[in-house]
Structures are given as C-alpha cells and as structure tokens.
C-alpha positions as CSV (number, residue, x, y, z in Angstrom):
1,M,-24.0,139.2,-6.7
2,S,-25.5,142.1,-8.5
3,T,-23.6,145.2,-8.8
4,I,-24.9,148.6,-8.2
5,A,-24.7,151.2,-10.7
6,S,-24.5,155.0,-9.9
7,S,-26.1,157.8,-11.8
8,S,-24.7,161.3,-11.5
9,S,-27.9,162.7,-12.9
10,L,-30.1,161.2,-10.2
11,M,-27.7,161.4,-7.2
12,T,-27.5,165.0,-6.1
13,N,-25.4,166.5,-3.1
14,D,-28.1,165.4,-0.7
15,Y,-25.7,164.2,1.8
16,A,-24.1,167.7,2.1
17,N,-27.5,168.9,3.2
18,D,-28.0,166.0,5.5
19,N,-30.5,167.6,8.1
20,I,-34.1,167.6,9.0
21,T,-35.0,168.0,5.2
22,T,-33.5,164.7,4.2
23,V,-34.2,161.1,5.0
24,K,-31.5,158.4,5.1
25,F,-32.6,155.3,3.2
26,L,-30.9,152.2,3.4
27,I,-31.9,150.2,0.3
28,H,-31.3,146.3,0.5
29,Y,-31.2,144.6,-2.9
30,Q,-29.9,141.0,-3.2
31,Q,-26.6,141.1,-1.4
32,Q,-25.9,144.8,-1.2
33,A,-27.2,147.7,1.1
34,T,-26.8,151.2,-0.3
35,V,-27.2,154.3,1.8
36,I,-28.6,157.4,0.1
37,Y,-30.1,160.6,1.4
38,L,-33.3,162.0,-0.2
39,P,-35.6,164.8,0.6
40,H,-38.6,164.4,3.1
41,N,-41.0,165.7,0.3
42,L,-39.9,162.8,-2.0
43,T,-42.5,161.6,-4.7
44,L,-43.1,158.1,-5.2
45,E,-42.0,158.3,-8.9
46,S,-38.7,159.9,-8.1
47,F,-38.2,157.2,-5.3
48,Y,-38.7,154.6,-7.9
49,N,-36.3,156.2,-10.4
50,H,-33.6,156.1,-7.6
51,L,-34.4,152.5,-6.9
52,C,-34.0,151.5,-10.5
53,S,-30.8,153.3,-10.8
54,I,-29.4,151.7,-7.6
55,C,-30.7,148.3,-8.4
56,H,-30.2,148.2,-12.2
57,L,-34.0,147.8,-12.7
58,T,-36.3,149.0,-15.6
59,V,-38.8,151.7,-14.8
60,T,-42.3,150.3,-15.9
61,D,-45.9,151.2,-15.4
62,P,-47.1,149.4,-13.3
63,P,-43.7,148.6,-11.7
64,S,-42.3,145.1,-12.3
65,F,-40.5,145.0,-9.0
66,T,-41.7,144.9,-5.3
67,V,-40.8,147.6,-2.6
68,K,-41.2,146.9,1.1
69,W,-40.2,149.0,4.1
70,L,-39.6,148.0,7.7
71,D,-41.8,149.6,10.5
72,E,-40.6,149.8,14.2
73,A,-41.8,146.1,14.7
74,L,-39.6,145.0,11.8
75,D,-42.6,144.0,9.7
76,A,-42.3,144.3,6.1
77,I,-44.9,146.6,4.5
78,T,-45.4,146.9,0.7
79,M,-44.9,150.4,-0.6
80,S,-47.0,151.0,-3.8
81,S,-48.5,154.5,-3.1
82,Q,-47.5,158.0,-2.4
83,R,-49.5,157.7,0.8
84,E,-47.7,154.6,1.9
85,L,-44.1,156.4,1.2
86,N,-45.4,159.5,3.3
87,T,-46.3,157.1,6.2
88,A,-42.9,155.4,6.2
89,I,-41.1,158.8,6.1
90,R,-43.4,160.2,9.0
91,L,-42.8,157.3,11.3
92,Y,-38.9,157.5,10.5
93,T,-39.0,161.0,11.5
94,K,-41.4,160.5,14.6
95,N,-39.3,157.5,16.1
96,G,-36.0,159.2,15.4
97,D,-34.7,156.3,13.5
98,K,-31.1,156.2,12.1
99,E,-32.3,155.0,8.7
100,L,-35.5,154.0,6.7
101,H,-34.9,150.3,5.7
102,I,-36.1,149.5,2.1
103,H,-36.1,146.0,0.7
104,V,-36.4,145.6,-3.2
105,F,-37.3,142.5,-5.0
106,P,-37.1,142.2,-8.8
107,S,-40.4,140.6,-9.1
108,R,-44.2,140.7,-8.0
109,P,-45.8,138.1,-5.8
110,E,-48.2,135.7,-7.6
111,Q,-51.1,136.9,-5.3
112,A,-51.6,139.9,-3.1
113,G,-50.4,138.8,0.4
114,L,-48.1,136.2,-0.7
115,L,-44.3,136.6,-0.6
116,C,-42.2,137.6,-3.7
117,P,-40.3,134.8,-5.4
118,G,-37.0,134.4,-3.4
119,E,-38.2,136.5,-0.3
120,D,-37.2,134.9,2.8
121,P,-38.9,136.6,6.1
122,L,-35.9,135.8,7.9
123,I,-33.9,138.6,6.2
124,Y,-36.1,141.1,8.1
125,R,-34.5,140.1,11.4
126,R,-31.6,142.1,12.5
127,G,-28.4,140.2,11.8
128,A,-29.8,137.5,9.8
129,R,-27.8,138.5,6.7
130,R,-24.6,140.5,6.3
131,W,-25.0,143.3,3.4
132,K,-22.2,144.7,1.5
133,K,-22.7,148.3,2.4
134,L,-22.3,151.2,-0.2
135,Y,-22.8,155.0,0.2
136,L,-24.1,157.0,-2.7
137,I,-22.9,160.7,-2.2
138,N,-22.7,163.1,-5.1
139,G,-22.9,160.3,-7.5
140,H,-19.9,158.4,-6.0
141,R,-20.5,154.8,-4.8
142,Y,-18.3,154.9,-1.7
143,Q,-17.2,151.9,0.5
144,A,-15.8,152.5,3.9
145,K,-12.3,151.4,4.0
146,R,-9.0,151.3,6.1
147,F,-6.1,152.5,4.1
148,S,-2.3,152.1,4.2
149,T,0.0,154.8,4.9
150,T,0.5,155.5,1.2
151,A,-3.2,156.7,0.6
152,A,-4.0,160.5,0.8
153,C,-7.4,162.3,1.1
154,T,-8.5,164.0,-2.2
155,V,-9.8,166.9,-0.2
156,C,-7.3,167.7,2.5
157,N,-4.3,165.8,1.3
158,D,-3.7,164.3,4.7
159,R,-3.1,160.5,5.0
160,L,-5.9,158.1,5.1
161,W,-4.4,155.7,7.7
162,G,-5.1,154.2,10.9
163,L,-7.4,151.8,12.8
164,G,-11.0,151.6,12.1
165,R,-12.9,153.0,9.0
166,Q,-10.9,156.0,8.4
167,G,-12.3,157.0,4.9
168,Y,-14.2,156.2,1.8
169,K,-13.1,154.9,-1.5
170,C,-15.3,155.3,-4.6
171,L,-15.6,151.9,-6.4
172,D,-16.0,153.7,-9.9
173,C,-13.5,156.7,-10.0
174,R,-11.3,155.4,-7.1
175,V,-11.3,158.8,-5.3
176,L,-10.2,158.5,-1.6
177,V,-11.6,160.8,1.0
178,H,-11.7,161.0,4.7
179,K,-15.3,160.5,6.2
180,R,-14.9,164.0,7.7
181,C,-14.1,165.3,4.3
182,V,-16.7,163.7,2.2
183,K,-19.2,166.6,2.7
184,L,-16.6,168.9,1.4
185,L,-15.9,167.0,-2.0
186,R,-17.4,168.7,-4.8
187,I,-16.2,166.6,-7.5
188,V,-19.0,164.6,-9.2
189,C,-18.2,160.9,-10.1
190,G,-17.1,160.5,-13.6
191,I,-17.4,164.3,-14.6
192,T,-14.7,166.4,-13.0
193,P,-11.2,164.8,-13.2
194,I,-9.5,164.4,-9.7
195,A,-6.5,166.0,-11.2
196,S,-8.1,169.4,-10.9
197,S,-6.6,169.4,-7.4
198,P,-3.1,171.0,-7.2
199,Y,-2.0,168.3,-5.0
200,H,-2.9,165.5,-7.4
201,P,-1.3,165.2,-10.8
202,K,-3.3,163.9,-13.6
203,I,-2.8,160.1,-13.7
204,M,-5.0,157.6,-15.7
205,D,-5.7,154.4,-13.8
206,S,-6.0,150.9,-15.4
207,N,-9.5,151.5,-16.5
208,G,-8.8,154.8,-18.3
209,R,-10.2,156.8,-15.5
210,H,-8.5,159.9,-13.9
211,A,-7.3,159.0,-10.5
212,S,-5.2,160.6,-7.6
213,G,-1.6,159.9,-7.5
214,S,-1.9,158.6,-4.0
215,S,-4.7,156.3,-4.9
216,I,-2.7,154.2,-7.1
217,T,0.7,154.4,-5.6
218,N,2.6,151.1,-5.5
219,G,-0.5,149.4,-6.8
220,Q,-1.8,149.8,-3.2
221,Q,-4.7,147.7,-2.0
222,S,-7.2,149.3,0.3
223,M,-7.1,147.9,3.9
224,S,-10.5,146.8,5.3
225,N,-11.9,146.8,8.7
226,K,-14.8,145.9,10.8
227,K,-16.9,146.7,13.8
228,P,-17.8,144.2,16.3
229,N,-20.5,142.6,14.3
230,E,-22.6,140.3,15.1
231,N,-24.5,136.8,14.6
232,Q,-27.7,135.3,16.1
233,Q,-28.2,132.1,17.8
234,Q,-31.3,130.0,18.6
235,N,-32.0,130.3,22.3
236,G,-32.1,126.8,23.9
237,T,-33.3,125.7,27.3
238,I,-32.8,128.8,29.7
239,D,-34.1,127.5,33.0
240,K,-31.0,125.6,33.8
241,I,-27.4,126.8,33.5
242,G,-25.4,124.5,31.3
243,R,-22.3,125.1,29.3
244,H,-23.7,123.7,26.0
245,R,-26.9,125.3,25.9
246,P,-27.2,127.4,22.8
247,S,-28.2,130.6,24.6
248,G,-24.7,130.6,25.9
249,A,-23.4,131.3,22.3
250,S,-22.8,134.9,21.3
251,V,-24.6,136.5,18.5
252,M,-23.2,138.8,15.7
253,N,-24.7,140.3,12.5
254,A,-23.2,137.9,10.0
255,R,-24.1,136.0,6.7
256,D,-24.7,132.8,8.7
257,P,-26.1,133.3,12.0
258,M,-24.0,130.6,13.4
259,T,-20.6,131.6,12.1
260,K,-18.9,133.0,15.2
261,Q,-20.4,130.8,17.9
262,K,-18.0,130.8,20.7
263,M,-16.7,127.8,22.7
264,S,-19.8,125.6,21.7
265,N,-18.5,123.0,19.2
266,I,-18.6,119.5,20.8
267,C,-15.6,117.8,19.9
268,E,-14.8,114.0,20.3
269,P,-11.9,113.6,22.9
270,G,-8.8,112.0,21.9
271,P,-5.2,111.4,23.2
272,L,-2.8,114.2,23.4
273,K,-0.4,114.5,20.5
274,R,2.4,116.6,19.6
275,A,1.7,119.6,17.4
276,Q,1.2,118.7,13.8
277,G,-0.6,119.8,10.7
278,L,1.8,122.8,10.3
279,A,2.8,122.0,6.7
280,D,0.8,125.3,5.7
281,L,3.4,127.3,7.6
282,G,6.0,126.1,5.3
283,H,8.4,124.9,7.8
284,S,9.0,121.6,9.8
285,P,9.8,121.4,13.6
286,M,13.0,122.7,14.8
287,D,16.0,120.1,15.0
288,D,16.2,118.9,18.6
289,P,18.8,116.3,19.2
290,H,17.3,115.6,22.7
291,G,13.8,115.0,21.4
292,T,12.4,117.4,24.2
293,N,11.3,120.3,22.0
294,S,9.4,118.6,19.3
295,N,6.5,120.9,19.7
296,Y,8.4,123.9,18.7
297,I,7.5,125.2,15.2
298,D,10.0,126.9,13.1
299,V,8.0,129.7,11.3
300,G,10.6,132.5,11.3
301,G,10.5,132.8,7.6
302,D,6.8,133.5,7.8
303,M,6.9,136.4,10.3
304,H,6.4,139.8,9.1
305,G,8.5,142.5,10.7
306,S,7.0,144.4,13.4
307,S,6.2,148.0,12.2
308,S,7.0,149.2,15.7
309,G,10.4,147.9,15.9
310,S,9.5,145.7,18.8
311,P,11.2,142.4,19.5
312,T,10.3,139.8,17.0
313,I,8.1,137.1,18.3
314,S,6.8,134.0,16.3
315,L,5.3,130.7,16.7
316,Q,8.7,129.1,17.2
317,D,9.0,130.8,20.5
318,F,6.2,128.7,22.0
319,E,5.4,125.2,22.7
320,L,1.8,124.3,22.3
321,L,0.9,122.1,25.4
322,K,-3.1,121.9,25.4
323,V,-6.2,122.9,23.8
324,I,-8.3,124.9,26.3
325,G,-11.1,126.4,24.2
326,R,-12.3,126.3,20.7
327,G,-15.1,127.7,18.6
328,S,-16.0,127.7,14.9
329,Y,-13.9,130.8,14.4
330,A,-10.8,130.4,16.7
331,K,-8.9,127.7,18.8
332,V,-7.3,128.5,22.1
333,F,-4.1,126.8,23.2
334,L,-2.0,126.6,26.5
335,A,1.3,127.7,25.4
336,E,4.7,127.8,27.1
337,Y,6.9,130.9,26.1
338,R,10.5,129.8,25.5
339,P,12.3,132.6,23.5
340,R,14.5,131.3,20.8
341,H,17.5,133.5,21.8
342,S,17.5,132.1,25.3
343,R,16.7,128.6,24.9
344,N,20.4,127.4,24.6
345,N,21.8,130.1,26.8
346,P,23.4,128.3,29.8
347,N,23.2,131.5,31.8
348,N,19.5,131.8,31.4
349,N,17.8,130.9,34.6
350,Q,14.3,132.6,33.7
351,P,11.5,129.9,33.9
352,P,9.2,129.4,31.1
353,R,6.0,131.3,31.1
354,L,2.5,130.1,30.3
355,Y,0.1,132.0,28.0
356,A,-3.1,131.3,26.4
357,M,-2.8,131.6,22.6
358,K,-5.9,132.4,20.5
359,V,-5.6,131.4,17.0
360,I,-7.8,132.7,14.2
361,K,-7.6,131.5,10.6
362,K,-7.2,134.4,8.1
363,S,-9.4,132.5,5.6
364,I,-12.5,133.4,7.8
365,V,-11.6,136.9,8.1
366,N,-12.7,137.8,4.7
367,D,-14.2,141.4,4.7
368,D,-14.1,144.8,6.1
369,E,-16.3,143.9,9.2
370,D,-14.2,140.9,10.2
371,I,-10.8,142.9,10.0
372,D,-12.3,145.6,12.2
373,W,-13.4,143.0,14.6
374,I,-9.9,141.6,14.9
375,Q,-8.5,145.0,15.2
376,C,-11.0,146.1,17.9
377,E,-10.4,143.1,20.0
378,K,-6.5,143.7,19.7
379,N,-7.0,147.2,20.8
380,V,-8.9,146.3,23.9
381,F,-6.5,143.8,24.8
382,E,-3.9,146.3,24.8
383,K,-5.9,148.8,26.9
384,A,-6.6,145.9,29.4
385,T,-3.0,144.9,30.0
386,N,-2.0,145.1,33.7
387,H,-5.6,145.7,34.9
388,P,-6.3,143.6,37.9
389,F,-9.7,142.2,36.6
390,L,-9.1,142.2,32.9
391,V,-7.1,139.6,30.6
392,G,-4.2,141.5,28.9
393,L,-2.2,141.2,26.1
394,H,1.4,139.7,25.6
395,S,1.9,140.0,21.9
396,C,0.4,139.4,18.4
397,F,2.0,137.9,15.4
398,Q,0.8,136.1,12.1
399,T,1.8,133.5,9.7
400,P,0.5,133.3,6.2
401,S,-2.5,131.4,7.2
402,R,-3.2,132.3,10.8
403,L,-3.4,135.3,13.3
404,F,-2.1,134.8,16.9
405,F,-3.1,136.6,20.1
406,V,-1.0,135.7,23.1
407,I,-2.7,136.7,26.1
408,E,-2.8,136.0,30.1
409,F,-3.5,132.4,31.1
410,V,-5.9,132.4,33.8
411,T,-5.8,129.0,35.6
412,G,-9.1,128.8,37.7
413,G,-11.5,128.2,35.0
414,D,-14.8,130.3,34.3
415,L,-17.8,130.9,36.5
416,M,-19.9,128.7,34.2
417,Y,-17.7,125.7,35.1
418,H,-18.0,126.6,38.9
419,M,-21.8,127.3,38.6
420,Q,-22.5,124.1,37.1
421,R,-21.1,122.3,40.2
422,Q,-22.4,124.7,42.9
423,R,-25.7,125.7,41.0
424,K,-25.9,128.9,43.1
425,L,-23.7,131.1,45.2
426,P,-24.2,132.8,48.6
427,E,-25.0,136.5,48.3
428,S,-21.7,137.3,49.7
429,S,-19.8,135.5,47.1
430,A,-22.1,137.0,44.3
431,R,-21.4,140.6,45.9
432,F,-17.7,140.1,45.7
433,Y,-17.5,138.7,42.1
434,A,-20.1,141.5,40.8
435,A,-17.9,144.2,42.6
436,E,-14.8,143.2,40.7
437,I,-16.8,143.0,37.4
438,T,-18.0,146.2,38.0
439,V,-14.6,147.8,38.4
440,A,-13.5,145.9,35.2
441,L,-16.6,147.4,33.2
442,H,-16.2,150.9,34.6
443,F,-12.4,150.8,33.4
444,L,-13.6,149.9,29.9
445,H,-16.5,152.7,29.8
446,E,-13.9,155.3,30.9
447,H,-11.9,154.2,28.0
448,G,-14.8,154.6,25.5
449,V,-15.3,150.8,25.3
450,I,-18.6,149.0,25.7
451,Y,-18.1,145.1,26.5
452,R,-21.3,143.8,25.2
453,D,-20.7,140.0,26.0
454,L,-20.7,139.7,29.8
455,K,-21.9,136.2,30.6
456,L,-20.6,133.4,32.9
457,D,-18.4,131.9,30.4
458,N,-16.3,135.0,30.0
459,V,-15.6,135.5,33.8
460,L,-12.6,133.7,34.5
461,L,-11.1,133.1,38.1
462,D,-7.3,133.4,38.6
463,A,-5.1,131.1,40.9
464,D,-6.2,133.4,43.8
465,G,-9.8,133.5,43.1
466,H,-10.0,136.9,41.7
467,I,-12.1,137.4,38.5
468,K,-10.6,138.4,35.0
469,L,-13.0,139.3,32.0
470,T,-11.9,137.8,28.8
471,D,-13.0,137.7,25.2
472,Y,-13.2,141.2,23.6
473,G,-14.5,140.3,20.2
474,M,-18.0,142.0,20.8
475,C,-16.5,145.3,22.2
476,K,-17.4,148.6,20.6
477,E,-14.6,151.1,21.1
478,G,-14.1,154.7,20.6
479,L,-17.3,156.2,22.1
480,D,-17.1,159.4,24.2
481,F,-19.6,159.0,26.9
482,K,-19.3,162.5,28.2
483,R,-20.8,163.6,24.9
484,D,-23.3,160.8,25.3
485,E,-22.2,159.0,22.1
486,R,-24.1,155.8,21.4
487,T,-24.0,152.9,18.9
488,S,-26.7,150.7,17.5
489,T,-25.2,147.4,16.5
490,F,-27.2,144.2,17.4
491,C,-24.7,141.9,19.2
492,G,-24.1,139.8,22.3
493,T,-25.6,136.6,23.9
494,P,-29.4,136.2,23.5
495,N,-30.0,135.6,27.2
496,Y,-28.1,138.7,28.2
497,L,-29.4,141.2,25.5
498,A,-30.7,144.5,27.0
499,P,-34.3,145.7,26.0
500,E,-33.1,148.8,24.2
501,M,-30.9,146.7,22.0
502,L,-34.1,144.4,21.1
503,R,-36.0,147.6,20.4
504,N,-33.6,148.7,17.7
505,H,-32.7,151.8,19.8
506,D,-29.2,153.5,20.0
507,Y,-27.5,152.6,23.4
508,N,-24.4,153.0,25.4
509,F,-22.8,151.3,28.4
510,S,-26.2,150.7,29.9
511,V,-26.2,147.3,28.0
512,D,-23.3,146.2,30.2
513,W,-25.2,147.0,33.4
514,W,-28.3,145.0,32.3
515,A,-26.1,142.0,31.5
516,L,-24.4,142.4,34.9
517,G,-27.9,142.2,36.4
518,V,-28.7,139.0,34.5
519,L,-25.5,137.6,35.6
520,M,-26.0,138.3,39.2
521,F,-29.4,136.8,39.1
522,E,-28.0,133.6,37.7
523,M,-25.3,133.5,40.4
524,M,-27.8,134.0,43.3
525,A,-30.8,132.3,42.0
526,G,-29.1,129.5,40.1
527,R,-31.3,130.0,36.9
528,S,-32.0,132.7,34.2
529,P,-34.4,135.5,35.2
530,F,-36.1,134.9,31.9
531,E,-37.9,131.5,32.4
532,I,-40.4,130.5,29.8
533,V,-43.1,128.6,31.6
534,G,-44.0,125.4,29.8
535,S,-41.0,125.4,27.5
536,A,-40.0,121.9,28.6
537,E,-43.3,120.5,27.4
538,N,-43.8,122.8,24.4
539,P,-40.5,123.2,22.3
540,D,-42.2,125.8,20.1
541,L,-42.1,128.2,23.2
542,N,-38.3,127.6,23.5
543,T,-37.3,130.1,20.6
544,E,-35.2,133.0,20.4
545,D,-38.2,135.2,19.5
546,R,-40.2,134.0,22.5
547,L,-37.0,134.8,24.7
548,F,-36.9,138.3,23.4
549,Q,-40.6,138.9,24.0
550,V,-40.1,137.8,27.6
551,I,-37.1,140.1,28.1
552,L,-39.2,143.0,26.7
553,E,-42.6,142.4,28.4
554,Q,-42.5,140.0,31.4
555,P,-41.7,141.4,34.9
556,I,-38.6,139.9,36.7
557,R,-39.7,137.5,39.5
558,I,-37.0,137.9,42.2
559,P,-36.7,134.6,44.4
560,R,-38.1,135.2,47.9
561,S,-35.0,133.5,49.3
562,L,-33.0,136.6,48.5
563,T,-32.6,139.5,50.9
564,V,-34.1,142.9,50.3
565,K,-30.8,144.4,49.4
566,A,-30.2,141.7,46.8
567,K,-33.7,142.1,45.6
568,N,-33.3,146.0,45.2
569,V,-30.0,145.7,43.3
570,L,-31.4,143.2,40.8
571,E,-34.4,145.3,40.1
572,G,-32.0,148.4,39.8
573,F,-29.8,146.6,37.1
574,L,-32.7,144.8,35.4
575,N,-34.8,148.1,34.9
576,K,-36.1,147.9,31.4
577,D,-35.8,151.6,30.9
578,P,-32.0,152.3,30.8
579,R,-32.6,155.9,31.8
580,S,-33.6,154.6,35.3
581,R,-31.4,151.6,35.4
582,L,-28.7,151.5,38.1
583,G,-25.3,152.5,36.8
584,C,-26.8,154.4,33.8
585,R,-27.0,157.8,35.3
586,Y,-25.6,160.4,32.8
587,D,-23.6,163.4,33.8
588,P,-22.1,165.8,31.1
589,I,-19.1,166.4,33.3
590,L,-18.7,163.1,35.1
591,G,-19.8,160.9,32.1
592,C,-20.2,157.3,33.1
593,Q,-18.5,158.0,36.7
594,A,-21.9,159.2,37.9
595,G,-23.4,155.8,37.4
596,F,-20.4,154.1,38.9
597,Q,-20.7,156.1,41.9
598,D,-24.4,155.0,42.1
599,I,-23.4,151.3,42.1
600,C,-20.7,151.7,44.7
601,L,-23.1,153.5,47.1
602,H,-25.9,150.9,46.5
603,P,-26.8,149.2,49.9
604,F,-26.1,145.8,48.4
605,F,-22.4,146.8,48.0
606,Y,-21.9,149.6,50.6
607,P,-20.5,149.4,53.3
608,A,-19.9,145.6,52.8
609,I,-17.3,146.5,49.8
610,D,-14.3,148.6,50.5
611,W,-13.9,149.6,46.8
612,Q,-10.2,150.9,47.2
613,R,-9.1,147.5,49.0
614,L,-11.1,145.7,46.3
615,E,-9.3,147.4,43.5
616,S,-6.0,146.8,45.0
617,R,-6.9,143.0,45.3
618,Q,-6.5,143.1,48.9
619,I,-9.8,141.5,49.8
620,V,-9.6,137.8,50.2
621,P,-11.8,136.1,47.5
622,P,-14.6,133.6,48.8
623,Y,-13.2,130.8,46.8
624,K,-9.6,129.8,45.6
625,P,-9.3,127.2,43.1
626,I,-7.4,124.2,44.0
627,L,-4.4,123.8,41.7
628,T,-1.6,121.3,42.0
629,E,0.7,123.1,39.6
630,D,0.9,126.0,37.1
631,K,-0.3,123.8,34.3
632,D,-3.2,122.3,36.1
633,L,-6.2,122.1,33.8
634,S,-8.5,120.4,36.1
635,H,-11.0,123.5,36.0
636,F,-11.2,123.4,32.2
637,D,-13.7,121.4,30.3
638,P,-12.2,117.9,29.3
639,Q,-14.2,118.4,26.0
640,F,-11.3,120.8,25.1
641,T,-8.3,119.6,27.0
642,N,-8.6,116.1,25.5
643,E,-8.5,117.4,21.9
644,D,-5.5,116.8,19.9
645,V,-2.9,119.8,19.9
646,V,-3.1,120.4,16.2
647,L,-3.1,123.2,13.6
648,T,-5.1,122.1,10.7
649,P,-3.2,122.7,7.4
650,E,-4.7,125.2,5.0
651,D,-5.1,124.3,1.3
652,D,-2.7,126.0,-1.0
653,E,-5.8,127.4,-3.0
654,V,-7.2,128.9,0.1
655,L,-3.7,130.5,1.0
656,A,-3.4,132.0,-2.5
657,R,-6.9,133.9,-2.1
658,I,-5.7,135.5,1.3
659,Q,-4.9,139.2,0.7
660,Q,-1.8,139.4,3.1
661,S,-1.9,143.3,2.8
662,E,-5.1,143.2,4.9
663,F,-3.1,142.3,7.8
664,E,-0.2,144.6,7.7
665,G,0.7,146.0,11.1
666,F,-1.0,143.2,13.1
667,E,2.3,142.4,14.8
668,Y,2.5,143.8,18.5
669,V,4.7,143.2,21.7
670,N,3.6,144.5,24.9
671,P,6.7,146.5,26.1
672,L,5.5,146.4,29.7
673,I,5.3,142.6,29.8
674,M,8.5,142.1,27.7
675,T,10.4,144.4,30.1
676,V,9.4,142.2,33.0
677,E,10.6,139.0,31.1
678,G,13.9,140.8,30.4
679,N,13.6,140.9,26.5
680,V,13.8,144.6,25.9
C-alpha cells in the first residue's frame, strides 16, 4: 500500500481558515483517502502540485497521471483543465457537498474515453471500498484515533480518552491533539519541536523526532475506533418476502461489500454437540465429576479485569446450549447463565437464566472503523437496557480471540419468520407492531441515536407477543437533533434505504421513519413496495442499481385492499422528501418530539392506540407465540439451531497479530440486571 508524504512547504494552515473561501478535497489514491482544505481560487498547476506531493507522483508536462472528480451522480469526470477544476468547485459549492471527491491514477488511459490501467468503475460507488483516511493540516498527516488514559493533547494538555474518535495523531511527528484543538495547533510538522510547550519536556522518540512526553509514555499504542460503517449487497428478488433473499442483508462501507452480511450464511445442519474447538482460549473444560457441566469452559485466566470494578464475568459462567443465529462476522448462541460462585452452593435456589450470547472474532475487528462499530453497538445496548421494546445488555467480556455480548434472549422469533408463514398481517396487527416500533425508535432518537437497520429480521417477538428491536451494529450515536445535527454514512439494508441516503445527502432520524413505512407496507401488503416489473423474466433488472432507481423515481403503489387510513399513513412515511415525511417535522425546541407527536395523532394510530397503555405493555398483543418451555426454539430457523455448538479455534499466528490493547475497557456488567440476579 502506498504511503502518503506530507510537504510542509505545500500544506499551509488552510484548515484554520475553513470557511466559504476553502474547499474540502478528499483525494483517493490507491488504498488511502486524504482530506485537505484548499482555496476556492485554486489554480490547476497548484492543485497538481498538491496531488503529486500527497500521492508521491512526479510533476511533468503533460502530466503522467490521471485525475478524475465525481459529480452529484457519482460519475467520474476527467479533470485536465482549469475550466474543469472550476466547474467541479462550482458544483461542490452549489450543491453544498461535504467534500469534493478526487480519484488519482498513476498512469494515462491508452485512448481517450477508456479506463486507466487498474481503474475499476465500482470504486466510485459509495461503500465499494474502504479507504484509510488521513487529514493534512498544517503539514501534519493526522489519523483519527481513540487513545488510552495516558495520552494528553499537545494544545490543552487534557487527556485524550473516551469513546469514539476523540482526537488526531500525526503519523510523522507523533503529535497528539483533540479534534477541537487541532485548529489551535500552530506547530508545523517537522519544523517546531513539540517540546516548546511548557507542558511537554523535550523527549526524542525512537525515530529521533521530538515527541511529547505523553505520546510515548509506557510505549503506548493508540486505541482505534469506528463508526457504523457499512457494506453493500446485491439486491435479489424483492417481490416476495424470504429469509434468504440477498436484499435482507445489511450493507456497510467496507473493503469487501459482503464482509458484514448478517444472518445470511446457509450452513449444513448437523447433530447438536457439546462445546468444542476452544483450544484457542487456552483452557480445557472444567472438571465435572457428574458429567453434567461439560459445556462449561474455564477461561478465567483469559479474562481481563473490568475497569469499572464490576463483578467479573467470563465464559465459564455460561453453558452454550444452541446456535440461534450466525453471520460472516458473528455467531449468536443461546446460553445459560450459571455463575461460578453459586454453582456448588447448596443454599442457592436461583434458577439459571437464559441469554443470547453474540460472539465476534477479534481477528475481523482490524481497524479504526471496526473498533468504533463494536463500541457504538455496546453503547446502544447499554442505553436500551430495561426499555420495553429494545433488547438490552447483560454484560460484555472478552478472551484473547473473541468479544462476547451477553444480551436478552427473546423467545418468539422475528417478524420475518412469522411473515413467511402468514404472508401478510391484518391492519390491526400491523398497527400494534408499528406503534411499539415507533416508541422504540423515538427512545433511540431522544438519546441521539439513529437506528438505520429496521427490517423484519430485526424485529423480535417476546414470549407475550410484544416486539423487541435488536442488532445495533448500524446505529449512529451522539447526534443532537435539537441542533439538527446530521450524518452522511451510507449504510443499511438495500430494500429499506431512504432516498436522501441514496442521493448522498446528509440525513437524521428521517431514514428510520422511511424504513418503518417500508416495513409496514410489507406487513400489510405481503410484499415490498419496490417491485421491479419483469424482474423474474429478466435477471438484469434484478440489480441493486435498478432497485435504487425504483426507490428514487417510481411512485409507491398502495394496494386497493387497504383502508384509506392505512393508505395515508404509508404515503406519509414513504414520502420521498424527508422534509414532508411523517415523523420528520423538526422543531428547535422539541427536537424529534414534534415528529413523534405527529405519528401518535395520525388517524391510523389515533384513537385506536392508547400510547400510555402501549408503552406500559398493557395492550394485549394480537399474537402470542406458542412456547412449551423457556428453551423452546421452535420459532427459530432450524438452519441455525441444527448447527454444532462450536467456537472455531484461532490460529496461533492470528492470535499473535491481534493488538489486545485495542480492546481495553470492553468489559461491562449491567448493574441493574446484576442486582436483580443477586450478584452485586
């Protein structure tokens, strides 16, 4: 992978003057994307000089490299004249784009109109490739990082610590700085020693550079992070609801568009076996003279101490019973919680508790984006605990090879499973489920979270028939909707993506209300609202691009069998303009509460739904799953439950490459749940 060189002579303090006179360029070259701020009146010659410095290319006349920019339709247009550069900047300003995307190739095409050697048109699609992102500011090559408690900001001397991307680290001079302080840093990379600050004594790092004392304390390794990011998936048949249709897979911006497909791998069923394949954990199963606990795994030595001082929980506190879900990035088990300290206590009359255990290999969590995805999901799980319609968190722990989320076990299966058997639901049933989903989404929105992955697969039914939303891997947290804060990440499930996301616009919670409209349409009509006529006869029509075109351009055709109220609510949620969409009314004082009130008072819901009784779970659900026992898995797909209960061993070389410091502080025990269980 090519490295990017910085040039202090070229990189001026443009970032400090980031206003209407500057343009934010995102330069894509090979595997890296570099952010740089340049003036509006930039000349082509100066622009080429910046590109050559960033990409390690040679300035020639004519240029030996090719430069292309992406317009609003994501079409790649060659930039070879001052007029073309001016046009790109003008459209960037007119459209209010966040950044101007530039792709650089080290050679020229053989003929005009042909692709450059090594150019793949797919890289221009959002999410087709993940780029290592750097920020060139005042000559520094910064990378966003999450730091340990020993790191301090060079400017304010406060610690760089916490969740999310808390600061920047220069890859050359190792200076560490808060994002909020980066504009205040006047030290030019490689020119002014960091030791000039009275807070940082002069210390030389291993490369002979000046470095702040805090930046090299204890040989610290910077912690990385991630935002739910996001991969793309080919859209399959969408006129029927089916569990294994590719359109049911979530999409994230990732190197491989398929890397984080959820619950879609088809595995050969096999007989249930006791847990095995745990040699990578470094321990054998616990001694059990009665032979009844052969599924308990002793991994106490692998457990990192919780930084919060909470009760220690590890894998040996659980018995893995069944596989209830799997994807290419995670496996979900049904697990029985039997704490070690009470297992042989004759006075312990507490029955074992059932939980779902989500297991993620550390080897796939290999960069900043993945770390932040894990951390965000953990944070939302914590927020969701004890909410009536959200799956909450029991605890988190880790071993050298894996991360473990212990979450609520919801026994009734998901709506996809039930829709496959009923095809469509009465309006009264759809109203009930949609109302409970609305309460759950509004709770997340009030806490600054966009869900972004609402679909039938992620709506579970509990033993009483109430819904529970699960899977927070796509969530975006930390937004203040009263300040109309927005995000722009392209993610979700293709069939549920909102038009504003497909148009590359910044968005807020509006995308969740669009997805709710799609889900309600599926429940009441028994099919997707985005049918592609003739797709069965012509597979070429059955593509993701064609699906996106239908979402953006074709009107929604409401079945005539639906009532006027149902028709109106679907048209409200499926309004392609988020400013007019039901639930999206913005109020600077009420924030997202204004849109929630509009939903509650819509004739489809009011007065049929008593929202106070609904939130307290006092309304009887239209359907109660039939369960013979607590461990009844009849509502789960046998594709998963017939799998072997196995944790595949990790190779020693793979384990050696894992940076364990990246996962410090992952452990967590929910104090509310543990109090109920009598362990606090």
